[in-house]
C-alpha positions in Angstrom: -0.3 -0.3 0.2 2.0 3.5 -1.3 1.3 6.0 1.2 1.8 9.6 0.3 4.2 11.3 3.4 2.8 15.0 2.9 -1.0 13.7 3.0 0.5 11.5 5.9 2.0 14.2 7.7 -0.7 17.1 6.6 -2.8 14.6 9.1 -0.8 15.5 11.9 -1.3 19.5 11.9 1.0 22.0 11.8 4.5 21.3 11.2 5.7 22.8 14.4 3.3 20.5 16.3 4.8 17.0 14.3 8.2 18.1 15.2 7.2 17.9 19.1 5.3 14.7 18.9 7.3 11.6 20.3 8.6 9.2 18.1 6.4 6.6 19.3 3.5 8.7 18.9 4.5 9.1 15.2 4.9 5.2 14.4 1.7 4.2 15.9 -0.1 7.5 13.8 1.4 6.0 10.7 -0.3 2.6 11.0 -3.8 4.4 12.1 -3.5 6.2 9.1 -2.8 3.2 7.2 -5.5 1.3 8.4 -7.9 4.5 7.8 -6.9 4.3 4.3 -7.2 0.5 4.0 -10.6 0.8 5.3 -11.7 3.8 3.1 -10.5 2.2 0.3 -12.7 -0.9 0.8 -15.9 0.9 1.6 -15.2 3.1 -1.4 -15.4 6.7 0.9 -13.6 9.7 0.0 -10.2 10.6 1.9 -11.0 13.4 4.2 -8.2 15.2 5.3 -7.8 16.5 9.4 -7.6 20.0 9.4 -4.7 21.3 11.7 -6.9 22.6 14.4 -9.6 19.5 15.6 -12.1 19.1 18.6 -10.5 15.7 19.6 -7.5 14.1 20.6 -5.6 12.0 18.2 -5.6 9.3 20.7 -9.1 8.5 20.5 -10.8 5.3 19.2 -12.1 5.0 15.4 -15.9 4.8 16.9 -15.9 8.2 18.4 -14.6 10.5 15.5 -16.0 10.9 11.9 -14.3 8.7 9.7 -16.1 11.3 7.0 -18.0 14.2 7.0 -20.0 13.1 10.1 -20.8 9.9 12.5 -22.6 7.4 11.5 -25.4 6.1 13.1 -24.8 3.0 15.2 -26.8 -0.2 14.8 -28.0 -1.0 18.4 -26.0 -4.3 19.8 -28.3 -7.3 21.2 -28.9 -8.2 24.6 -25.9 -10.9 25.0 -23.2 -9.4 22.4 -20.6 -11.9 20.9 -17.7 -11.2 19.4 -19.1 -12.2 16.1 -21.4 -9.2 16.9 -18.8 -6.8 17.8 -16.5 -7.6 14.8 -20.0 -6.5 12.5 -21.4 -3.7 14.5 -18.6 -2.2 15.7 -15.0 -3.2 14.5 -16.3 -3.1 10.5 -15.0 -3.3 8.2 -12.0 -4.9 10.2 -10.4 -4.9 7.3 -6.6 -4.8 8.3 -7.2 -7.6 10.6 -9.3 -9.8 8.8 -6.4 -9.7 6.1 -3.7 -10.1 8.7 -5.8 -13.1 9.7 -6.4 -14.5 6.2 -2.8 -14.4 6.1 -2.0 -16.3 8.9 -3.8 -18.8 7.8 -3.0 -19.1 4.4 0.7 -19.3 5.4 0.0 -22.2 8.0 0.1 -20.8 11.2 -1.5 -22.3 14.6 -5.2 -21.2 15.5 -3.9 -19.3 18.3 -1.7 -17.1 16.0 -4.8 -16.6 13.5 -7.1 -15.5 16.5 -4.0 -13.1 17.2 -3.8 -11.3 14.2 -7.6 -11.3 13.9 -7.6 -9.6 17.4 -4.8 -7.5 17.2 -5.7 -4.1 16.2 -9.3 -4.4 17.3 -8.8 -2.2 20.9 -8.0 1.0 18.3 -12.0 1.2 17.9 -11.7 2.0 21.9 -8.5 3.8 22.0 -4.7 4.2 19.8 -2.0 5.0 22.0 -0.2 2.1 23.1 -2.8 -0.3 21.6 -1.1 -3.5 22.1 -1.3 -2.8 25.9 -4.7 -1.7 26.2 -6.0 -4.5 23.6 -4.1 -7.5 25.2 -6.1 -6.2 28.6 -9.5 -6.1 26.7 -8.9 -9.6 25.5 -7.2 -11.3 28.0 -9.9 -12.9 30.3 -11.4 -14.6 26.9 -8.2 -16.1 24.8 -5.4 -18.2 25.4 -2.5 -16.8 27.8 -0.3 -16.9 24.4 -3.0 -14.6 22.5 -3.3 -11.9 24.9 0.5 -12.1 25.6 1.6 -12.0 21.8 -1.3 -8.5 21.3 0.4 -6.9 24.1 4.3 -6.6 22.5 3.6 -6.7 18.9 3.2 -3.1 18.9 7.1 -3.0 20.4 8.6 -5.8 17.6 6.9 -3.6 15.0 10.1 -1.7 15.4 13.1 -4.5 15.7 13.9 -6.9 12.6 14.2 -10.5 12.8 15.9 -12.5 9.9 14.6 -15.8 11.1 11.2 -15.0 10.2 11.8 -12.8 7.5 10.7 -9.9 9.3 12.4 -6.8 8.1 12.4 -3.4 9.5 9.4 -1.3 7.2 11.1 0.5 4.5 7.8 2.9 5.1 9.0 3.8 8.5 12.1 4.6 7.1 11.1 6.8 4.4 8.3 8.4 7.1 10.5 8.9 10.1 14.0 9.0 8.9 17.0 6.9 8.9 17.8 7.8 12.8 14.3 7.0 14.2 14.5 5.4 17.3 11.6 4.2 19.5 11.3 5.6 23.1 12.9 3.5 26.0 9.7 1.8 27.0 9.1 -0.1 23.4 13.5 -1.0 23.3 12.6 -2.3 27.5 9.2 -4.2 25.9 11.0 -5.5 23.0 14.4 -6.7 25.1 12.0 -8.5 27.7 9.8 -10.3 24.5 12.9 -11.2 22.7 14.2 -12.9 25.7 10.9 -14.5 26.3 9.7 -18.6 26.1 6.9 -16.7 24.5 8.6 -14.3 22.1 7.3 -16.1 18.7 3.6 -15.2 19.6 4.1 -11.8 19.2 6.7 -11.9 16.6 4.3 -13.9 14.2 1.7 -10.9 14.8 3.9 -8.3 13.0 5.3 -11.1 10.3 1.5 -11.2 9.6 0.5 -7.6 10.5 2.4 -4.7 8.1 2.5 -6.1 5.1 -1.7 -6.8 5.3 -2.5 -3.3 3.8 -4.1 -4.2 0.5 -6.9 -2.6 -0.5 -7.7 -5.0 -3.0 -8.1 -8.1 -1.0 -11.4 -9.7 -0.5 -11.5 -11.0 2.8 -14.6 -11.9 5.0 -15.0 -12.8 8.9 -16.8 -16.5 8.3 -13.7 -18.6 7.9 -12.5 -17.7 11.3 -16.0 -18.6 12.9 -14.9 -22.2 14.2 -11.6 -20.6 15.5 -13.3 -17.8 17.9 -15.4 -20.7 19.0 -12.5 -23.0 19.9 -10.1 -20.6 21.3 -12.4 -17.2 22.4 -14.3 -17.6 25.8 -17.9 -15.9 24.9 -19.4 -15.3 28.3 -22.8 -16.7 28.4 -23.9 -12.9 30.0 -22.8 -11.4 26.1 -19.2 -9.1 26.3 -19.9 -6.0 28.7 -22.4 -8.2 30.8 -20.1 -10.7 32.6 -18.9 -8.6 35.0 -15.3 -9.6 34.3 -12.4 -6.9 34.9 -12.3 -5.5 31.3 -16.5 -5.7 31.0 -16.7 -1.7 30.9 -14.3 -1.4 28.1 -16.6 -3.8 26.0 -19.7 -1.7 27.2 -17.6 1.4 26.2 -17.4 0.3 22.3 -20.9 -1.2 22.9 -22.4 2.4 23.8 -19.6 4.8 22.1 -22.7 7.5 22.6 -23.3 7.5 26.2 -22.9 10.8 27.9 -21.9 9.5 31.0 
C-alpha cells in the first residue's frame, strides 16, 4: 500500500506540532493512518484530510470520531453481544485484521496465532495510544494466555527486525520517520523483555502478518474464522460487557460509545 508522505503528515497538523510529537506517537499515527486509508478504500469513501485544529484528541478510538464528514448512526447491540456481533456492528469493516488473519491462515499458522492476528488491532475502536497493552488487557479474560501476550508485545516488536522469520524493518518507517528513528525507552524495554521470553514468537508472528496486510483490493470476510473463535474465544454467556469481568467496562464502552456518562 503506497502512502503519500505529505498527505500523512498533513493529518497530524502543523509542522511545529509534528516536530514535538514523540517518535512512538508518530509510528502509531502511521499505522492508524494506513488502517484508516484501507478501510476507506474498501468502503469506497472519499479521503478526508484532518484540519490542523480539531475538536478531539488524536488518540481517541475510531468509534468516537468521524471517519468521513460526519459520524454514522450505529446499530444497537443485541442483549448478549458476542465477539461476532462486535465485529459486525462495531469493528467493521475491520479489513486490516481480517487480512492479517487470512494471511496467517494461508501460511499455516496455528489457530492461536491466527486468532491473535484477527484480534490484534480491534482495540483501536476504543483507543489508539499503546494499543498493544490496551488490546491485550481487553482480551485477556477470553483468549489463551499466549494470544493476549502476543498482542501486548507486537506493538514493540514492529520496530525491530528478525531475519529468522523474514521480518525486516519496514522501509515505509524509514521514509516517514527518517533513518535515525529510535523508539522510546518503554518500547525498547518491552522489546528486550519479549525477545528473551519463551513466548517471543507469539508476538513476532503477529508482526509478520501485520505490516504486510494493507491491500485495498483484498477480498476478506469473517466467516473463515468463526470456528477458530468458537474453539479459542471464551464467550461469556451473559454477553461481552455484561459478565462483570475486570474489562467488561471496555466492551460496554465500545458497545455504547454515545453514552454521555
